[in-house]
C-alpha positions in Angstrom: 292.8 223.9 319.5 291.0 225.9 316.8 292.6 229.2 318.5 296.1 227.8 318.0 295.0 226.2 314.5 293.5 229.7 313.5 296.3 231.7 314.6 298.7 229.3 312.8 296.8 229.5 309.4 296.4 233.0 309.6 299.8 233.6 310.1 300.7 231.5 307.0 298.6 233.8 304.8 299.8 236.5 305.8 303.7 235.4 305.9 303.2 233.9 302.2 301.0 235.9 300.6 303.4 239.2 301.0 306.2 236.9 299.7 304.9 235.4 297.1 302.1 237.0 295.6 303.5 240.8 296.7 301.0 243.5 296.1 298.9 241.9 294.0 297.7 239.9 297.1 296.3 243.0 298.7 292.7 242.0 298.4 293.3 238.7 299.2 295.2 240.0 302.4 291.9 242.2 303.3 290.2 239.1 303.5 292.5 237.1 305.7 292.8 240.3 308.1 288.8 240.4 308.1 288.3 236.2 308.5 286.7 235.7 311.9 286.9 231.9 312.0 288.8 228.9 310.9 285.9 228.6 308.4 286.4 231.7 306.9 290.1 231.3 306.4 289.3 227.8 304.9 286.9 229.2 302.2 290.2 231.4 301.0 291.8 228.6 300.3 291.3 228.4 297.0 291.4 231.7 296.0 295.0 232.0 297.6 296.2 228.8 295.9 294.9 230.4 292.3 296.8 233.5 293.0 300.2 231.7 294.1 299.7 229.6 290.9 299.2 233.2 288.7 302.5 234.8 290.4 304.6 231.9 290.9 303.8 229.0 288.9 302.5 225.3 289.2 305.6 223.9 291.8 304.9 226.9 294.1 301.4 226.9 294.2 301.6 222.7 295.0 304.2 223.2 297.5 302.0 226.3 299.5 298.5 224.5 298.8 300.5 221.2 300.8 301.7 223.0 304.1 298.4 225.2 303.8 296.5 221.7 304.0 298.5 220.3 306.9 297.8 223.5 309.0 293.8 223.3 308.0 293.5 219.7 308.8 
């Protein structure tokens, strides 16, 4: 289960970082790629949500945070 969940979270990050944050998300994308465990990916949640908030605003950040939290649970 963990491997499937980890892959789902990884895919979510890579898909949404590119589409919502763009080039400003490059450093965050590198951290996602270096993440070796699900816990590593969990630690990127807050920086990710903060980056989306700055790039797209509160509504988009809340929506993506909710989707991410469902994957992380």
